C-alpha positions, 0 to 999 in steps of 0.5 A, a space after each residue: 892276434 888272440 888265442 882261444 883254447 878248445 882244450 877245456 871245452 872238448 875234455 870230455 868229447 873223446 867219446 871213444 876208445 883209443 884201442 880196439 873200438 870193438 872192445 866197447 865205445 858208443 851207440 847212436 840210434 837216429 829217428 828221421 822225422 817221417 818216423 817219428 810220433 811228433 815229427 821231430 828228428 832225434 838222435 842219440 849218444 851213449 858215451 861209453 869209454 872205461 874210466 870216464 866220467 862225463 859231465 856237460 860242456 858249454 861253449 857261449 855264443 860270440 863275436 870275433 876278431 879277425 885274425 882270432 885263432 883257436 888253440 886245439 889241444 890233445 885231448 889226452 895231453 891238454 897241455 900240448 896245443 897240436 896247432 892253431 885254427 883260424 876263428 870265424 866272425 860268429 860262433 853259435 851257443 853250444 850245450 853238450 852235442 846241441 847248439 842254439 839252430 837245433 844242429 846236433 853231431 854225435 858219433 861213434 868211434 870204428 877205428 878202421 885201419 889203424 896205419 891211417 892214423 896220422 899223428 901230425 894232423 891237427 885235429 882230432 873227431 872231437 874238434 871236428 864236432 864242436 867247431 862245427 856246432 859252433 859255426 854251423 847251422 844245419 846238417 848239410 852245412 856241418 858235413 861240409 865244413 868238417 869236411 874243409 876243416 879236415 882238408 886244411 888243417 889234417 885229421 889225427 884220429 882213427 875212423 870214426 862215424 858221425 851222425 849229423 842232424 837239424 831240425 829237418 834232416 839226418 845223415 851219416 858220416 863216416 871218415 877215416 885219415 890217410 896215414 902219416 905225411 898225408 894231411 886231411 881225411 877220406 869220408 863219405 856222408 849220406 842222408 837218411 831217407 825221411 821215414 827210416 830209422 838208422 843206427 852205428 855203434 862202432 863198426 863202419 855202416 856205409 858200403 856203396 854210395 850214390 856217385 857224382 856222374 861227373 866229378 868237379 875238378 879240384 874239388 875236395 868233395 863232391 855232392 849230390 845235393 841232398 843225397 849224398 856228399 864224399 871226398 873227392 879222392 875217397 875211391 882213388 886213395 883206396 885204390 893207391 893203398 891197395 884197399 881196393 881194385 874194381 870199378 867205382 860203382 863198386 866200391 864199398 867205403 866199409 870193406 875198404 877202411 873198415 875191414 869186418 871180423 867176427 869180434 866187431 860185428 857181434 859187439 858192435 852191429 849187434 846193438 844196431 840189429 837189437 834196435 832194428 828188432 824193436 821196431 820191424 818184425 823180429 823174424 827179419 832181422 833174425 834172419 841176420 843171425 848167421 852174420 852176427 855168429 860171423 858166418 859172412 859167407 851167408 850174410 855180410 852186412 846189416 841193412 844201413 836204415 829200415 822203416 819202422 812198423 810203427 813211428 817212434 816216440 822220445 820214450 820209445 827211445 829211451 827205452 831202446 837206450 836201455 837196451 841188453 838184447 831182452 828177449 832175443 837170442 842174445 839175452 844177456 839175463 839167461 845165462 850163468 854170467 847173469 847171476 843169481 839176479 838176472 844182471 844183464 850186464 858183464 863185468 870187463 873185459 870183453 873177452 876172457 880166456 878159459 883152458 887156453 880158448 878164447 872166449 866174447 861176452 856180449 856188448 849190448 847198448 846200455 852199458 855201465 861204462 858209460 859217461 853220460 847218455 842223451 837224446 836230441 829231439 829237434 823239433 821244426 815246428 818250434 823256435 830254436 830256443 825251445 825246439 832243441 831239447 837234448 835229454 841229459 843225464 851222466 852214467 848208464 842210460 839203464 840207470 838214470 833218468 833222463 832230464 831236459 836241458 834246453 838248446 839255448 842253455 846259458 848256465 849248466 847246472 850245478 849237478 852237470 858241471 865239470 869240477 862236480 864230476 871229475 874222474 877219480 874224485 868222488 863228489 855228491 853234487 855231481 851227478 855222475 857220482 850221485 848216479 853211479 853210486 846208485 847203479 852200482 849198488 843195483 847192479 849185483 843184485 839187479 833183478 830184485 832191486 831194478 824195479 824200485 829203480 825203474 819206478 823213480 825213473 819212470 816218476 822223473 821221466 813222466 813228469 818232465 814230458 808231461 810238463 813239455 807242453 806247458 813249457 812250450 806254450 809259455 816260452 813261445 810268447 816270450 821274446 828270444 831274451 826272456 825265453 833264453 832265461 826262462 828255459 835256463 832256469 827249467 833246466 836248473 830245476 829239472 836238474 836239481 829235481 832228478 838229483 833230490 829224488 836220487 838221493 832218495 832213492 839211495 837212501 830208500 835202497 840202503 834200508 830196504 834192502 840193507 844185508 842182502 834180505 830175500 834169496 836168489 831166484 829158483 832157477 840160481 838155486 837149482 844151478 847151485 843143486 846142479 854143481 854141488 851135487 849132495 853137498 847141500 842136501 839135508 838128510 832124510 829124518 
């Protein structure tokens, strides 16, 4: 019997905090085929966790012998083997969060009821994602497979929301464990209707869902084909635990397993609200401000998905991933916390005290604690090798240029390799550390420096985007094997170009802004006078 370990492959896949997710974790934005300009399915992932350095993982395709096992390791304690999972006969090539069949799975942690964490389960959500990407070719297959894996081997993590997309459709899936001594998980998955956009950000989003008229006995899940799949005990378990007592048709997954609070709504669902607000009448979304303000008697939820007012491009989504609530009632550049240079981020922590009163800080989509950011673009009309495109980089989405990485990738570029992006070890070969060197120089003097960064960012992303039509045509005429070699080389070329441009940017910023030339914005000077009174006043002659 042979054993394979998922530990190293999964190391960067923890992807969320192990404490209250309202304190920061991840964001997913989702665009269905009918809502995108080019007919692609798009999903995103800002992987945000304090102290995490990001890199790009790779799991090669392969055939496996009967009887092989996979060692499942704890992320937080890699030396600890949680258990073993049976290997399948064939596994697909996986790079980051997309496989060679254009299946992409990403997540955000909502936590939910902490008593439902079962430390005895073998699989964490990171294991579940990676196993599904290795084994499955469609979103529907992945959802069933993940449900079966959790049922067979046990689930040991907090509540999670998964985005599960293939080149035809997008699904949102929410899961939560059953607590110590109880194997498996309860979960529900919904297909996002074509033409809609959706998002989730560390708070459960699914409330009511369609239910089968007649349940199939002894099945671990129930299914309305193409619309909804859910664990057979998702409602009965909630009744057993005292989380729900009404009629089945009134059951809400969120209300049972992730009760809302002001801080969770404001620092989590507000990100969804802002994304929706970009792509519909802002006044319609502003009707949900009472919900964001914690007035749940007035409004207690956002729509799960909406029809955008126009179709979205990948470039639109890149802009959405860089959002800090600019131009909304939550705009982070308009208060004292923005400092003299309109900084749209806030140093941690997310809450603070003053004179015995607790206060909060806004938590936008773009975040300085990001380990990496990615956008999967899944294109059904192209061969899979070139159709599956992941726009990727390490560090804050606001501060980096997205680099094209193809789903057939076989060799991780030097700048995205684990050994060059280790936490606490600066390495100028690593994209995470090089991008952080630039971003942390820009943050404190944001309004003064961001224009130069934007120019470099746009230059690269425009170049990459303009290249894609030509790359696609060339790749279509190749054999699958030649396609893989060609696209792997292109990813390495694009990554090297990004590192070279960021090296130029770093040196340019140091020279141009050495010793902080220039002054504050006038608004900050006015605030200084209001605060200091006559102290700095020059006496009249």
